[in-house]
N, C-alpha and C positions, 0 to 999 in steps of 0.2 A: 504494500500500500504506500503510495506517495504521500508525503506529509500534507500536501495541500488538499488531499481528499477528505481530510477531517474538517467538519463544518466550522469548528472553533478556530482552526488555523486559518481557514478562508476568511472568517470574520475579522480576525486580528490583522491579517494582511490588508484587507480592504479598509478597515478603520485606520490603520497606520498610514495608509496612502492618503486617506481623506484628511487626517490630522496634519500630514505633511504640507498640504496646500494651505492650511491655516498658519503654519510655521514658516511659510515662504519657501518651501521645498517642493519640487516637482513631485506629483503623485507617483510616477513610476520609480523615482529615486527612493521614496519612502517605502513603497511596496517591495522593492528589491532588498532594501535594508531589513524589512520585517521578515522576508523569506529567509535571508541568510542568518538573521538572528535566531530564528526558530529551528533552522536546519542543524542536524546533529553531525553533519559532515560538510566539507568544502564542496562547492558547486562550481561547475564551469559555466561560461556565459551562455552556451547553447542550451544547457539545461534550464537556466533561468529564463531564456527566451521562450522555451517550450512550456515551462511550468506556468508562467504568468501571461503568456500569449502577448508578448511585446515585440517590437521591432528590434532587430539585432543592434542597429545603430543607437537606439534608445537605451538599451541595456549597457552598451559600451560606454556611452556618455555618463550614464548614471553610476556605473562602477568607478569611473574616474573621479566623479564628484564625491562619492562615498570614501574613496581612498584619500582624497584631499582633506576630508574631515578626520581621517585616521580612525574611522570606526569600521572600516572594511579593509582587509588586506589580502594581497595576492599570495597564494601558497602553491607549492608544487606537490602533485600527488605522484608517488612512485609508479612508473610504468605508463604514465599518461603525459604526453607532451603539451597538452593544453594548460592554460592558466586556470587555476581554480580560485575561488574566493570564499572567505569566511568573515563573519562579523565579530566584533568585540562583544563578549557576553557579560563582562563585568559592568554592571549598570553605573556604578560610580565613575569608572574609567571612561565609559562612553559619555556620560554627562560632562565630565571635565574636558574631554577632547572637543565635544561640540561647543561648549561654552568658550573654550580657548580660541577656537577657529572663528566663531561668530564675533568674539571681541576683536580679534585681529582684523577681520574683514569689515566690520560695521562700526564698532565703538571707537577703536583707536583712530581711524581717519576722521571721525566726527570730533573727537577731542582735539585733534591737531587743528582742524579747521576752526573750531571755537576759540582755540588759543590764538590763532592768527587774527581772527576777527576782533577778538577782545583787545589785543595789542593795538591793532589799527584804530579801533574806536576810541581807545584812551587818548590817542594823539589827534583825533578828529574833533575839533571844536564845533563843527557844524552838525555832527550826528545828534539826533534827539537823545536826550538824557535817558528816557525810558528804554530805548533800544540798546544803548550802551550798557545799562544796568541789567537788562534781561539776558543779553548775550554773555555778559561777564558771569552772571549767576548760573547760566546754563553750563558754561565752561567749568566753573568751580564744582558744580554738581556732578557732571560727567567725570571730571578728574578724580573727585572723591570716590565715586563709584568704581572707577578703574583701579584706583589704589586699593580699595577694599577688596576687590576681586583678586588682585595680585597677592594680597596678604592671605586671603582665605584659601586660594587654590593650592598653596603649598602645605596646608595643614594635613596631617595624617588622616586617612579615611575614618578611623574610629572617632577622631575628634569632630570631623564633619558630620558624622551620623549623630553624635551626641548633640551638637549644635542644632541640627535639624529637628531632633526630637524635643529639645528645649523650647524651640519656637519663641514665642513672645515672653516666655518665662525668663529668658536671658536678660531682660531689662532690669530684673531684680538686682543684678550685679553691677549696674551702672550707678555711680554715686549721684545723689541728688534726685533720684527717681523714687517714686513711692513704691513701697512693697505691697503687693496684693495679698 
């Protein structure tokens, strides 16, 4: 029995594809990721094409994108000359890799642009005060967010899990905050 013959596997792959579109990821890319994540063995591109009924070019492009995020890697299977692919199954590792790549692609360039704009606006006496203030605040906010992320991402996984489980309770440890 092929893994995708199970209705819950189908449901997961379809849902993951749909969620991918909400996250700014192509549906096929997300479906391929879901298939590889659930697979108990590496799969070659033609097998992915046949399983998900996608165009070969679409699968090839999607695999490159997933490798760019470092959540899918190419592996070799003894006795088979084709490239096979497998997904990262450690959920924390997958989350951290996706977050790092999204930060690199999306947040870092925005922080840099906000820095440049903020510097230019400081020297521009003709710029409206509210524009200067809002862009400066945006730069400070995004820079703080980036710094926080850089500090958190190097924490050991057990510490991250504990922080996540603490949720809002962590505020009790901040001086000057009321204790619930």
